Backbone as CSV, one residue per row, in Angstrom:
resi,resn,N_x,N_y,N_z,CA_x,CA_y,CA_z,C_x,C_y,C_z
1,UNK,-73.205,118.446,-166.046,-72.642,117.572,-165.044,-73.408,117.681,-163.727
2,UNK,-73.738,118.933,-163.313,-74.476,119.127,-162.075,-75.841,118.452,-162.149
3,UNK,-76.437,118.535,-163.332,-77.759,117.929,-163.523,-77.677,116.411,-163.368
4,UNK,-76.616,115.800,-163.896,-76.426,114.356,-163.800,-76.232,113.939,-162.342
5,UNK,-75.427,114.698,-161.601,-75.195,114.404,-160.186,-76.498,114.546,-159.403
6,UNK,-77.252,115.597,-159.692,-78.525,115.812,-159.014,-79.497,114.670,-159.292
7,UNK,-79.538,114.189,-160.513,-80.407,113.057,-160.865,-79.997,111.807,-160.102
8,UNK,-78.694,111.539,-160.040,-78.212,110.365,-159.306,-78.515,110.475,-157.822
9,UNK,-78.335,111.641,-157.245,-78.616,111.839,-155.823,-80.106,111.651,-155.541
10,UNK,-80.945,112.146,-156.440,-82.388,111.984,-156.282,-82.769,110.510,-156.380
11,UNK,-82.185,109.807,-157.335,-82.456,108.384,-157.507,-82.040,107.589,-156.264
12,UNK,-80.883,107.881,-155.707,-80.397,107.201,-154.506,-81.318,107.499,-153.324
13,UNK,-81.727,108.742,-153.168,-82.615,109.123,-152.063,-83.961,108.416,-152.182
14,UNK,-84.487,108.336,-153.400,-85.776,107.673,-153.610,-85.671,106.175,-153.332
15,UNK,-84.573,105.568,-153.748,-84.356,104.142,-153.483,-84.281,103.880,-151.991
16,UNK,-83.567,104.715,-151.263,-83.461,104.559,-149.806,-84.824,104.734,-149.154
17,UNK,-85.591,105.712,-149.614,-86.923,105.941,-149.047,-87.841,104.762,-149.316
18,UNK,-87.793,104.211,-150.523,-88.626,103.046,-150.849,-88.210,101.829,-150.042
19,UNK,-86.934,101.643,-149.826,-86.454,100.523,-149.009,-86.945,100.661,-147.579
20,UNK,-86.890,101.864,-147.048,-87.361,102.102,-145.681,-88.853,101.840,-145.582
21,UNK,-89.601,102.243,-146.589,-91.050,102.000,-146.586,-91.343,100.514,-146.646
22,UNK,-90.604,99.787,-147.470,-90.833,98.355,-147.607,-90.587,97.642,-146.289
23,UNK,-89.467,97.972,-145.583,-89.198,97.305,-144.317,-90.186,97.746,-143.250
24,UNK,-90.670,98.979,-143.332,-91.659,99.440,-142.364,-92.989,98.728,-142.559
25,UNK,-93.281,98.298,-143.780,-94.532,97.614,-144.069,-94.483,96.133,-143.725
26,UNK,-93.318,95.597,-143.415,-93.161,94.190,-143.092,-93.595,93.981,-141.643
27,UNK,-94.809,93.519,-141.443,-95.331,93.265,-140.110,-95.103,91.798,-139.784
28,UNK,-93.896,91.522,-139.280,-93.503,90.158,-138.963,-94.035,89.783,-137.588
29,UNK,-94.703,88.630,-137.521,-95.307,88.174,-136.279,-94.803,86.775,-135.945
30,UNK,-94.433,86.586,-134.700,-94.029,85.271,-134.211,-95.021,84.862,-133.120
31,UNK,-95.520,83.651,-133.242,-96.380,83.090,-132.210,-95.602,81.977,-131.517
32,UNK,-95.447,82.107,-130.212,-94.701,81.143,-129.416,-95.672,80.434,-128.471
33,UNK,-95.794,79.122,-128.638,-96.617,78.314,-127.746,-95.681,77.541,-126.840
34,UNK,-95.851,77.743,-125.538,-95.002,77.124,-124.524,-95.843,76.085,-123.780
35,UNK,-95.487,74.817,-123.920,-96.232,73.730,-123.284,-95.326,72.971,-122.328
36,UNK,-95.479,73.237,-121.053,-94.737,72.483,-120.049,-95.382,71.128,-119.877
37,UNK,-94.586,70.132,-119.523,-95.119,68.786,-119.314,-94.345,68.106,-118.194
38,UNK,-94.968,67.133,-117.604,-94.316,66.345,-116.575,-94.753,64.891,-116.710
39,UNK,-93.854,64.004,-116.429,-94.179,62.583,-116.448,-94.671,62.081,-115.105
40,UNK,-94.809,62.989,-114.147,-95.160,62.595,-112.793,-96.658,62.642,-112.512
41,UNK,-97.429,63.350,-113.324,-98.874,63.414,-113.091,-99.612,63.240,-114.411
42,UNK,-100.864,62.817,-114.289,-101.695,62.670,-115.479,-102.104,64.035,-116.028
43,UNK,-102.418,64.955,-115.124,-102.826,66.305,-115.535,-101.595,67.085,-115.975
44,UNK,-101.752,67.842,-117.027,-100.650,68.646,-117.560,-101.055,70.116,-117.561
45,UNK,-100.091,71.018,-117.392,-100.405,72.449,-117.425,-100.953,72.858,-118.792
46,UNK,-101.767,73.897,-118.799,-102.274,74.453,-120.048,-101.144,75.172,-120.785
47,UNK,-101.137,75.115,-122.107,-100.095,75.845,-122.851,-100.291,77.352,-122.739
48,UNK,-99.195,78.071,-122.858,-99.215,79.528,-122.876,-98.858,79.975,-124.280
49,UNK,-99.681,80.834,-124.864,-99.436,81.335,-126.217,-99.109,82.822,-126.121
50,UNK,-97.969,83.205,-126.683,-97.547,84.598,-126.708,-97.323,85.007,-128.157
51,UNK,-97.887,86.147,-128.545,-97.709,86.660,-129.901,-96.836,87.906,-129.850
52,UNK,-95.806,87.891,-130.671,-94.892,89.024,-130.789,-95.156,89.692,-132.129
53,UNK,-95.683,90.916,-132.105,-95.997,91.642,-133.333,-94.827,92.537,-133.727
54,UNK,-94.631,92.696,-135.029,-93.585,93.563,-135.577,-92.211,93.245,-134.967
55,UNK,-91.867,91.954,-134.965,-90.569,91.555,-134.418,-89.440,92.083,-135.286
56,UNK,-88.321,92.316,-134.646,-87.141,92.823,-135.333,-85.919,92.085,-134.789
57,UNK,-84.813,92.259,-135.453,-83.566,91.670,-134.987,-83.315,92.112,-133.548
58,UNK,-82.987,91.154,-132.684,-82.724,91.447,-131.285,-83.900,91.192,-130.352
59,UNK,-85.095,90.947,-130.904,-86.257,90.657,-130.067,-86.040,89.335,-129.338
60,UNK,-86.224,89.333,-128.028,-86.093,88.113,-127.228,-87.466,87.446,-127.165
61,UNK,-87.538,86.213,-127.672,-88.804,85.483,-127.693,-88.970,84.591,-126.472
62,UNK,-87.863,84.129,-125.924,-87.933,83.196,-124.801,-86.682,83.382,-123.966
63,UNK,-86.858,83.481,-122.650,-85.721,83.669,-121.762,-85.998,82.910,-120.473
64,UNK,-85.295,81.820,-120.279,-85.486,80.976,-119.111,-84.138,80.682,-118.478
65,UNK,-84.078,80.829,-117.182,-82.855,80.535,-116.449,-82.421,79.088,-116.660
66,UNK,-83.393,78.192,-116.854,-83.109,76.771,-116.985,-82.926,76.311,-118.429
67,UNK,-83.718,76.874,-119.347,-83.770,76.344,-120.702,-83.075,77.195,-121.746
68,UNK,-82.595,78.378,-121.388,-81.863,79.190,-122.344,-82.656,80.361,-122.892
69,UNK,-82.078,80.989,-123.909,-82.632,82.199,-124.504,-82.779,82.009,-126.007
70,UNK,-83.911,82.494,-126.546,-84.130,82.478,-127.990,-84.321,83.922,-128.436
71,UNK,-83.446,84.367,-129.340,-83.448,85.743,-129.809,-83.552,85.769,-131.325
72,UNK,-84.282,86.738,-131.865,-84.394,86.906,-133.313,-83.061,87.434,-133.843
73,UNK,-82.488,86.724,-134.812,-81.215,87.161,-135.395,-81.394,87.799,-136.770
74,UNK,-82.494,87.464,-137.467,-82.764,88.088,-138.770,-84.243,87.960,-139.093
75,UNK,-84.732,88.921,-139.854,-86.131,88.930,-140.264,-86.213,89.287,-141.737
76,UNK,-86.834,88.416,-142.521,-87.129,88.726,-143.912,-88.582,88.363,-144.163
77,UNK,-89.054,88.678,-145.325,-90.423,88.325,-145.665,-90.602,86.813,-145.762
78,UNK,-89.543,86.094,-146.122,-89.624,84.653,-146.322,-89.402,83.846,-145.051
79,UNK,-88.557,84.351,-144.139,-88.190,83.541,-142.976,-87.663,84.418,-141.849
80,UNK,-87.607,83.803,-140.687,-87.022,84.457,-139.528,-85.905,83.560,-139.003
81,UNK,-84.785,84.174,-138.654,-83.671,83.424,-138.092,-83.642,83.604,-136.584
82,UNK,-83.341,82.524,-135.879,-83.307,82.579,-134.419,-81.953,82.116,-133.915
83,UNK,-81.493,82.762,-132.849,-80.259,82.373,-132.176,-80.677,81.788,-130.822
84,UNK,-80.206,80.590,-130.521,-80.594,79.885,-129.300,-79.335,79.684,-128.466
85,UNK,-79.322,80.274,-127.263,-78.121,80.257,-126.435,-78.371,79.562,-125.103
86,UNK,-77.345,78.886,-124.612,-77.363,78.265,-123.283,-78.579,77.376,-123.095
87,UNK,-78.860,76.562,-124.075,-80.098,75.786,-124.013,-79.849,74.287,-124.053
88,UNK,-80.925,73.583,-123.823,-80.935,72.124,-123.972,-82.040,71.755,-124.970
89,UNK,-82.315,72.676,-125.930,-83.362,72.434,-126.920,-82.831,71.675,-128.133
90,UNK,-83.663,70.806,-128.623,-83.398,70.105,-129.870,-84.734,69.950,-130.593
91,UNK,-84.687,69.579,-131.851,-85.925,69.275,-132.563,-86.293,67.824,-132.276
92,UNK,-87.577,67.516,-132.113,-87.959,66.125,-131.858,-87.688,65.255,-133.082
93,UNK,-87.529,63.969,-132.851,-87.395,63.020,-133.953,-88.718,62.958,-134.715
94,UNK,-88.691,62.405,-135.918,-89.905,62.321,-136.743,-91.031,61.562,-136.049
95,UNK,-90.691,60.581,-135.199,-91.721,59.805,-134.514,-92.148,60.442,-133.189
96,UNK,-91.649,61.655,-132.893,-92.049,62.386,-131.696,-91.174,62.153,-130.487
97,UNK,-90.235,61.210,-130.571,-89.347,60.968,-129.444,-88.282,62.054,-129.365
98,UNK,-87.559,62.071,-128.250,-86.534,63.083,-128.021,-85.164,62.427,-128.057
99,UNK,-84.276,62.964,-128.865,-82.904,62.466,-128.940,-82.111,63.095,-127.797
100,UNK,-81.833,62.300,-126.769,-81.153,62.809,-125.586,-79.668,63.044,-125.800
101,UNK,-79.112,62.526,-126.877,-77.674,62.680,-127.120,-77.355,63.709,-128.204
102,UNK,-78.353,64.268,-128.829,-78.113,65.258,-129.881,-77.529,66.536,-129.287
103,UNK,-76.700,67.195,-130.057,-76.170,68.493,-129.625,-77.312,69.511,-129.629
104,UNK,-77.384,70.359,-128.611,-78.436,71.380,-128.602,-78.358,72.274,-129.831
105,UNK,-79.495,72.728,-130.286,-79.576,73.598,-131.459,-79.107,74.998,-131.083
106,UNK,-78.292,75.597,-131.943,-77.797,76.952,-131.708,-78.468,77.977,-132.611
107,UNK,-78.916,77.545,-133.786,-79.631,78.441,-134.696,-80.805,77.686,-135.297
108,UNK,-81.818,78.434,-135.682,-83.010,77.835,-136.265,-83.613,78.832,-137.242
109,UNK,-84.071,78.338,-138.372,-84.779,79.172,-139.339,-86.214,78.676,-139.437
110,UNK,-87.159,79.600,-139.279,-88.572,79.268,-139.409,-89.090,79.981,-140.647
111,UNK,-89.529,79.212,-141.628,-90.053,79.776,-142.868,-91.433,80.392,-142.625
112,UNK,-91.764,81.357,-143.432,-93.080,81.995,-143.359,-94.173,80.945,-143.532
113,UNK,-95.138,80.941,-142.620,-96.268,80.026,-142.709,-96.023,78.657,-142.104
114,UNK,-94.829,78.398,-141.582,-94.565,77.095,-140.982,-94.422,77.224,-139.473
115,UNK,-94.450,76.085,-138.816,-94.262,76.037,-137.375,-93.149,75.050,-137.058
116,UNK,-92.199,75.465,-136.239,-91.109,74.589,-135.809,-91.340,74.239,-134.348
117,UNK,-90.884,73.058,-133.976,-91.035,72.604,-132.609,-89.663,72.333,-132.003
118,UNK,-89.472,72.809,-130.793,-88.263,72.549,-130.029,-88.663,71.863,-128.726
119,UNK,-87.851,70.914,-128.286,-88.134,70.201,-127.049,-86.887,70.197,-126.176
120,UNK,-87.099,70.174,-124.860,-85.966,70.036,-123.962,-85.564,68.571,-123.914
121,UNK,-84.294,68.331,-123.737,-83.761,66.972,-123.737,-83.834,66.388,-122.321
122,UNK,-85.056,66.040,-121.921,-85.281,65.464,-120.606,-86.286,64.323,-120.710
123,UNK,-86.325,63.513,-119.678,-87.261,62.389,-119.655,-88.419,62.578,-118.691
124,UNK,-88.217,63.307,-117.582,-89.251,63.351,-116.556,-90.110,64.610,-116.572
125,UNK,-89.615,65.704,-117.117,-90.382,66.953,-117.218,-89.633,67.879,-118.154
126,UNK,-90.335,68.790,-118.771,-89.677,69.717,-119.687,-90.670,70.653,-120.336
127,UNK,-90.249,71.217,-121.453,-91.088,72.157,-122.175,-90.989,71.862,-123.672
128,UNK,-92.099,72.059,-124.347,-92.160,71.995,-125.804,-92.491,73.407,-126.272
129,UNK,-91.674,73.933,-127.181,-91.934,75.251,-127.760,-92.318,75.072,-129.217
130,UNK,-93.419,75.706,-129.613,-93.824,75.733,-131.024,-93.696,77.190,-131.485
131,UNK,-92.919,77.381,-132.547,-92.654,78.733,-133.041,-93.198,78.847,-134.452
132,UNK,-94.129,79.766,-134.645,-94.737,79.990,-135.960,-94.405,81.411,-136.410
133,UNK,-94.211,81.568,-137.726,-93.839,82.864,-138.292,-94.816,83.240,-139.387
134,UNK,-95.286,84.480,-139.337,-96.175,84.979,-140.383,-95.867,86.441,-140.659
135,UNK,-96.293,86.899,-141.814,-96.129,88.289,-142.200,-97.493,88.785,-142.645
136,UNK,-97.926,89.893,-142.052,-99.245,90.440,-142.376,-99.133,91.837,-142.932
137,UNK,-100.261,92.383,-143.231,-100.315,93.742,-143.777,-100.362,94.763,-142.665
């Protein structure tokens, strides 16, 4: 009986260790491109690109007094979940226009290898955020 318990305890410990190693090897990266724009001038600001390496739940990707906060809510090898609070962000329409009456997005899932775009619901100036998710070695 003791031998059986010892085998089970060893198996559980090894499983936990392998799980910890697997999550430690998950190098999740988020690239956030922030492009401010204005309808008042022909010249537009240059985009700012920020890369977040080894993101984890709770990582803040974007924090603006005006546009809200974007925080990582979950990370897997396949996708990253985002929580968007106090914002005026929505996804653009297929033709690139902005739906000014849509409810702001509260959650967003970005699949591995894809890029999602969020836009502020304004006409005269705002920001476009492009969020890309990748997993490396």
